N, C-alpha and C positions, 0 to 999 in steps of 0.2 A: 328578292330581287338581286341581294347581294351574292347569293349563292350561284344564282344561274348565270351572273356576270363573271364571275371567277371560274365557272367551269369553263363556260365559252372561251375566256381568254389562256387557261391552259390548253384546250383543243387547236386555239389558233397558233399558240406556241407549239405544240408539237406538227402540226401542218408546216409553218414557217421552218421547224430544224428538218423535217422531211425535205422541204424544198433545198433549202441549204446543202444536207448531204448531196440531193442530186447533182446541183452545181458545182459542187466540188468534185464529184466523181466522175462528170463531164470534162470540166474544165484540168482537173490536175494529171489526168489519166492514171489516176492509181499511185502518182509517185510523192503524195504526202499524206498525212495522217489525218488531213481535216474532216475529210468525208464518215474516217470511224468517230472522232469527236463528236460530230453532229448528230452521227446516228445512236451511240451513246446517249447523248445529251436527248433525244428523242424517246429512248427507251424510259432512261430515268423520268421524265415527264409525265410518260403514260404509266409506268406503275405507279407516281405519287396520284397521279390522278384517278386510278381506281382504288387504291388506300383511301384516299380522302371522300370519295363516293361511297365507299364500304363504311366509313366512320362514319359519315354523314346520313346514310340509313342505319345504323346502328345506334345513333342517339336521336334519333328523329327528326334532326335536321330537314330532311329530304325525305318526302314519302312519295314512294310510288304510285300512279294511279294503273286501275286497271285496264287492261287492253281491251276488253269489251264493256261498254259502258253499259251502267244496270238500266235496267227495263223498267 
């Protein structure tokens, strides 16, 4: 349950960073680097989440379920 909470928290941070980038893009009209920083944070969080998911699959902490349930 802790792993799921951590994944959801990272996803929420990614969405918040994306929203922050949009806000700064519209507010600053491209005159500052806050948009670039917000989107850099988003990309960093996305890469970190991807790597942590792959590590979780490799170590067995996270196990995928089948797309079609067994009959």
